[in-house]
C-alpha positions as CSV (number, residue, x, y, z in Angstrom):
1,M,66.9,141.1,131.5
2,T,64.3,143.6,132.5
3,F,65.0,147.2,133.1
4,E,64.3,146.8,136.8
5,E,66.9,144.0,137.0
6,F,69.4,146.2,135.1
7,V,68.9,149.0,137.6
8,D,69.3,146.6,140.5
9,N,72.6,145.4,139.0
10,I,73.8,149.0,138.8
11,R,72.8,149.8,142.4
12,Q,74.8,146.7,143.5
13,E,77.8,147.9,141.5
14,I,77.6,151.4,143.0
15,R,77.6,150.0,146.5
16,E,80.6,147.8,145.7
17,E,82.7,150.2,143.5
18,G,81.6,153.7,144.5
19,Y,81.2,156.9,142.6
20,M,83.7,156.3,139.8
21,A,81.9,153.1,138.8
22,A,78.5,154.9,139.0
23,T,79.8,157.5,136.5
24,M,81.0,154.9,134.1
25,L,77.7,153.0,134.5
26,A,75.8,156.1,133.7
27,G,77.5,156.2,130.3
28,R,76.6,152.6,129.8
29,I,72.9,153.3,130.6
30,V,72.8,155.9,127.9
31,V,74.2,153.5,125.3
32,W,71.9,150.7,126.5
33,A,68.8,152.9,126.5
34,K,69.1,153.7,122.8
């Protein structure tokens, strides 16, 4: 998966789940980016 695809997946989840999911996903990004 490319980074662009990863970001697109996050945007989709934010639309579906809202702010709380976005906050949790932000933590996931930090882990994934290492």
